C-alpha positions in Angstrom: 113.7 85.5 124.2 116.0 87.4 125.5 114.3 87.9 129.0 116.8 91.2 130.0 115.9 92.4 133.2 117.5 95.9 131.5 114.6 95.9 128.9 112.2 98.6 129.1 109.3 96.8 128.3 109.7 93.7 130.9 110.7 96.3 133.6 107.4 97.9 132.4 105.0 95.8 131.8 106.6 93.6 135.7 105.7 97.6 137.1 102.1 97.5 136.4 101.6 93.7 136.5 102.8 94.4 140.4 100.4 97.6 140.7 97.6 95.9 139.3 97.5 98.9 135.7 97.2 97.7 132.7 99.0 98.9 129.5 98.6 101.6 127.0 100.2 100.7 123.7 99.9 103.8 121.3 101.1 102.6 117.4 101.6 105.3 115.2 103.8 105.5 111.9 106.7 107.3 112.2 107.4 110.0 109.5 103.7 110.8 109.5 102.2 112.7 107.9 105.7 114.0 108.0 109.2 113.8 109.8 109.0 117.1 111.8 105.9 115.4 113.4 107.3 112.2 115.3 108.9 113.3 118.3 106.5 115.7 119.2 104.2 112.9 119.1 106.0 110.4 120.6 106.5 112.6 123.8 102.7 113.6 123.6 101.6 110.0 123.5 104.0 109.9 126.8 102.7 112.2 128.2 99.2 111.6 128.3 100.1 107.9 129.9 101.2 105.6 126.8 103.2 102.6 128.7 104.5 101.6 125.0 105.0 103.2 122.0 104.4 101.4 119.0 106.8 102.9 115.6 105.9 101.8 112.0 108.5 101.1 110.3 106.8 102.7 106.9 106.9 100.2 103.7 105.9 100.2 100.3 103.8 97.2 100.4 101.5 96.5 104.7 100.0 93.5 103.6 98.7 93.4 107.4 97.6 96.8 107.4 93.8 98.1 106.8 93.1 101.7 104.7 94.0 104.1 107.9 97.6 102.6 107.9 98.4 101.9 104.6 97.8 105.6 103.9 100.3 106.5 107.6 102.9 104.3 105.0 102.4 106.0 102.0 102.4 109.7 103.3 105.6 108.5 105.3 107.8 107.3 102.8 106.6 110.3 100.9 108.2 112.3 103.2 111.8 110.1 103.2 110.6 108.0 106.5 112.7 104.8 105.8 114.3 101.9 108.6 117.7 103.9 109.1 115.6 107.9 109.2 113.3 105.6 112.1 116.6 104.5 113.9 117.6 107.8 113.5 114.6 109.6 115.6 115.2 107.0 118.0 117.8 107.7 118.8 117.0 111.9 119.2 113.4 110.1 120.8 116.0 109.0 123.8 117.9 112.1 124.5 115.0 113.3 126.2 113.4 110.1 127.3 114.9 107.3 128.4 112.0 105.6 130.5 110.2 104.7 127.9 110.0 101.4 125.8 109.9 101.4 122.2 108.9 98.6 120.0 109.7 99.1 116.1 107.0 97.2 113.9 107.0 96.7 110.9 107.9 94.5 107.3 111.1 91.8 107.2 112.6 93.9 103.5 113.5 96.4 105.4 115.6 94.7 108.0 116.7 91.6 105.7 118.1 94.5 103.2 120.2 96.1 106.4 121.4 92.5 107.7 119.9 91.3 110.6 123.2 91.6 112.5 123.5 95.5 111.4 120.2 95.8 112.4 120.1 94.3 115.9 123.1 96.4 116.6 121.9 100.1 115.4 118.7 99.3 117.0 119.7 98.1 120.4 122.3 101.7 120.1 119.7 104.0 119.4 117.4 102.5 121.9 115.0 100.3 120.7 113.2 97.7 123.0 111.2 95.1 121.1 110.6 94.3 117.4 107.7 93.1 116.0 108.2 91.6 112.1 105.1 91.7 111.0 105.6 88.8 108.1 108.1 87.0 109.5 106.4 83.5 111.0 108.5 82.0 113.9 109.9 79.1 111.7 111.7 81.7 110.1 112.7 83.4 112.5 115.6 82.1 113.8 118.0 83.7 112.6 117.0 87.4 113.6 115.7 86.0 116.9 119.7 85.2 117.6 121.1 89.0 116.5 118.3 90.4 118.5 119.4 88.4 121.5 122.8 89.1 121.2 121.6 92.9 121.7 118.8 92.8 124.4 116.0 92.9 121.7 112.7 90.9 122.8 111.3 89.7 119.6 107.3 90.3 119.6 105.0 87.9 117.4 101.0 88.5 116.4 98.7 85.6 117.8 95.3 85.7 115.4 91.9 83.8 116.6 92.6 82.0 114.2 96.1 81.0 115.3 96.3 77.0 116.3 97.4 76.2 120.2 100.6 73.8 118.7 101.8 77.0 116.8 100.3 79.3 119.3 102.9 77.2 122.0 105.2 77.5 119.1 105.3 80.8 118.9 105.3 81.5 122.8 108.6 79.6 123.3 110.0 81.9 120.7 108.5 85.5 122.1 110.1 88.1 124.3 108.8 91.3 125.0 104.6 90.1 125.3 102.4 88.3 123.1 100.1 90.6 120.8 97.0 89.5 120.3 94.6 90.6 117.2 91.1 90.7 118.6 90.1 90.5 114.7 90.3 87.6 111.8 91.7 90.5 108.9 93.2 93.9 108.6 93.6 96.9 110.9 91.0 98.6 112.3 88.4 96.3 110.9 85.4 94.5 111.7 83.3 94.3 115.4 85.2 93.7 118.8 83.6 90.0 119.9 84.6 90.8 123.5 83.7 87.5 124.7 85.8 85.2 122.1 88.9 87.7 122.8 88.7 86.5 126.9 88.2 83.3 125.8 91.4 82.9 123.2 93.7 85.4 126.1 92.7 82.7 128.7 93.6 79.6 126.8 96.8 81.3 125.8 97.7 82.1 129.3 98.1 78.1 129.7 101.0 78.5 127.2 102.9 81.1 128.2 103.4 84.0 131.7 104.2 86.7 128.9 101.3 89.5 129.4 98.9 89.5 127.0 98.5 92.5 124.9 95.5 92.9 122.7 95.3 95.2 119.6 93.1 95.4 116.2 89.9 97.4 116.7 90.3 99.1 120.3 89.6 102.7 119.3 88.4 104.2 122.5 87.9 104.4 125.9 85.4 101.2 126.0 86.8 99.3 123.8 90.3 99.6 125.1 88.9 98.9 128.9 86.3 95.9 127.5 89.2 94.6 126.1 92.2 94.8 129.0 89.9 93.4 131.5 91.3 90.1 130.6 94.2 90.6 128.8 97.2 93.1 130.1 97.0 95.8 127.9 95.3 97.5 125.0 97.1 98.3 121.4 95.2 101.3 119.9 97.0 101.9 116.4 94.2 103.2 113.7 92.2 105.5 115.3 95.8 107.8 116.2 97.0 107.3 112.6 94.0 108.5 111.1 93.9 111.3 113.6 97.7 112.3 112.0 97.1 111.9 108.3 94.0 114.0 109.3 96.4 116.9 110.3 98.9 116.9 106.7 100.6 120.5 107.2 99.7 121.6 110.4 102.1 122.6 113.3 104.0 119.7 115.0 102.8 120.9 118.4 99.6 121.2 117.5 98.6 117.8 116.0 101.1 116.6 119.0 98.3 117.9 121.0 95.1 116.7 119.2 97.0 113.7 119.6 97.5 114.1 123.3 93.4 115.0 123.7 92.3 111.4 121.6 94.4 109.5 124.2 94.0 110.9 127.5 90.3 109.5 128.0 91.5 106.5 127.2 93.8 105.9 129.5 91.6 107.1 131.7 89.3 104.6 131.2 91.7 102.0 131.4 92.6 102.6 135.3 88.9 102.5 136.2 89.9 98.7 135.9 
């Protein structure tokens, strides 16, 4: 756990907690529907109140994702997206936004190929604040964790409805930034939210950690975000945004960004009603 006070994730979530506000975390795939769309989309999300941006790193076998985000990965790969290209785009984004926390969300293979040390150094230099490696279990995270700690990058972990208390304790002891609770069994974008079950699970996790707890999977609009965030510290919105991005393939990047902003604005407004 990095826990450096200079990390943007910790500062942002600490400020929101002090203000009694909920975090809006938005996910898009870097390079989807093309590389030129990514940075305008990121800025549009920030303008409409996204507190943290999760940037998906395109991968050929995104096994935790549902069909919508899988297609986003496929579109991004077809346009030349990669881990190194993602870091380049983060570096460019940082030239005009030095405040918004950025989390890379992806799979272990590209990071392992680059090398944990090289990745951590390059990510820190680019301006990455957190990493969520979907398929890296806590039992295998020690080496990467050391490199991330040295670079002041928070290692963020997923917890599922099926995660045992013992395993949740293990994950919480390694995690930094926030815990990402997956509200549904299965892949992203699937199923029906059980708000009462999420509340009970979040309450149980609070007994194990002081880290903020943010909830994702299945949050599609203001109503679902508001219902989930009533018991959590924030809501993660992804599939609905990626679906929109895919529908605008070939469109002007500025127009794509504006449409994305219109999707996010009511979700931000709903969270601010809490």
